[in-house]
N, C-alpha and C positions, 0 to 999 in steps of 0.2 A: 425199725421193723416191730412189728406187734407180736406178740405171743398169745397163742391160743391152745387153751389145755382141753384136750377131748374128755368127753365124760368117762372113758375108760382109764385115762391116765389119773384123773382125779380119784375115781375108784381105786386104783392100785397104789396111790400115795397114801390115801386114807387106811386102806387096809394094812398096809407096811407098817405105817406108825402106829396103828392101833395094836399091832403084834408086838412091836419093839416095847410100846408102854405097858404092857403087861408086867414087864420087869422092872422096866427103868423109865417113867414118864419124862423125866428131863431129857434123856438121851433120845426119846422119840421126837420131843419138841426142837432139839438141836438138829436132828436128822432132816425133819421136815423144812426148817429154815434153811439149811444148807442145800438142799435140793432146790428150793426157790431161787436161792442166790445164783446157782449155777445155771439155772435156766434163764435168769436174767441177764447173764453174761453173753448169751445167744443174740441178743439184740445187736450188739456192737461187732460180735464175731461169731457169725452163724455157722461156720466151717469150722469151729474149734474140734467139734467131736469127729470121731473116726466114721467112716463108710461102715454101715452095718454089714457085717460079712456075709449072713445069710441072704441078703438082698442083692448087693454088689451095684447099687445105684448110688450116685454120689448126691441125690437129694435127699436119701434116707441116711440119717447118721445117728450116734449115740454118743452120749458122755457117760463115762465110768465115775461112779461115785461109791467108794467101798466095794462092796459085793453087789451092787445095783447099776443097772443100764438104763439110761433114760434115753428112750428112742424118740426122735423127732423127725420131721419132714420139713426142708426148706422150700419155702413157696414165693412167688413174686413179691408180695409185700407182708407176708407173715411167715412166722415159725409155728408149725403145729406140734404139740407135744402129744405123741400117740400112745405111749404107754411106759410104764416102769415096771422092770423084771428083774428078779435076783438072777445073777450070772449063771446059776446053775440049772435054771429053768430052761425048758425048750421055749424059744421064741415062735408062736404060731405065726407064720407069715400072713395067713389070711386075716388073721385080727388087725394087721396093720394095714394091708393092702386094701381093705374093705373100707377103710376111713379116708382113702384118697379122693 
């Protein structure tokens, strides 16, 4: 399966890494590397993430890494990484559903 990152997901990952890097650049680098590693695991096991509770559709899933949710959608020939959110942030459903 192919992994496609939405522009929003790339922006969110960059913003989070930049925020972490303000205090600890090495931690930010480790964080971003781990995010990419976790996403790569989806190629062989796309359903390892739980169903996004706010949506309740088994095509929309999330991986949890620390305090962050990596939201993705399983499609026929690809996995789309939709966004990354802090677990305490409200997940704007419109933001995800418009990328469908």
